[in-house]
C-alpha positions in Angstrom: -5.0 -10.4 13.4 -6.8 -7.5 14.0 -5.2 -4.5 16.1 -1.9 -5.9 15.2 1.0 -3.8 13.8 2.4 -4.7 10.6 5.6 -3.6 8.6 4.9 -4.5 5.1 7.5 -4.1 2.0 5.8 -4.4 -1.5 8.0 -4.4 -4.7 7.0 -3.3 -8.2 6.9 -6.2 -10.3 10.2 -6.3 -12.2 11.8 -3.8 -9.6 11.2 -0.8 -12.3 11.9 2.3 -10.6 8.1 3.9 -11.5 7.2 5.3 -7.7 9.1 8.2 -8.8 6.6 9.4 -11.0 4.1 12.2 -9.2 0.9 10.0 -10.5 2.3 7.0 -8.8 3.0 8.8 -5.5 -0.5 10.4 -5.8 -1.9 7.1 -6.1 -0.2 5.5 -3.2 -1.1 8.2 -1.3 -5.0 7.8 -2.1 -4.8 4.0 -1.7 -3.4 4.7 2.2 -6.1 7.3 2.8 -9.1 5.1 1.4 -7.9 1.8 3.5 -7.9 4.0 6.6 -11.4 5.7 5.9 -12.7 2.3 5.3 -11.5 1.4 8.6 -9.2 -1.2 7.0 -6.2 0.0 8.9 -4.4 2.7 10.5 -1.3 4.1 9.0 1.6 4.9 11.0 4.3 5.5 8.7 5.2 4.7 5.2 8.4 5.3 2.9 8.5 5.2 -0.9 11.2 4.3 -2.8 11.8 4.0 -6.4 10.8 0.6 -6.8 9.3 -0.4 -3.5 7.0 0.5 -0.7 7.7 0.4 3.0 4.5 0.6 5.5 3.8 0.3 8.9 0.2 0.1 10.0 -2.3 -1.1 12.5 -4.7 -3.6 11.0 -8.2 -2.9 11.5 -11.2 -5.0 12.4 -12.8 -5.2 9.2 -11.0 -7.5 7.1 -7.9 -10.0 7.3 -4.2 -9.2 6.6 -4.3 -10.9 2.9 -7.9 -8.9 2.0 -6.1 -5.8 2.9 -2.7 -6.2 1.1 -4.9 -7.3 -2.0 -6.8 -4.3 -1.6 -4.0 -1.9 -1.5 -2.3 -3.4 -4.6 -6.0 -2.9 -6.4 -6.2 0.6 -5.1 -2.2 1.6 -5.7 -2.2 0.3 -9.3 -1.2 3.2 -11.7 -2.6 2.3 -15.0 -0.5 -1.0 -15.4 2.9 0.8 -14.5 3.2 0.1 -10.8 2.0 -3.5 -10.6 3.3 -5.3 -7.6 4.5 -8.8 -7.1 
């Protein structure tokens, strides 16, 4: 539902600790920026752990929650290393 706050946890497939690599961190930040700039969400807070990500955001008006999550997973993929389950 648009304008609703969501707390989302996404885990790396196989819980591999690949999010400690700088290239993965850069990809995550870029993905959040792109989603925010496109109006899909407003990021309130995020925490990156070695094998998962916690995100608190307000859903935008453009896309439903499932589409925003799918878009984030696609944008945050780091050349096959960080694949989400």
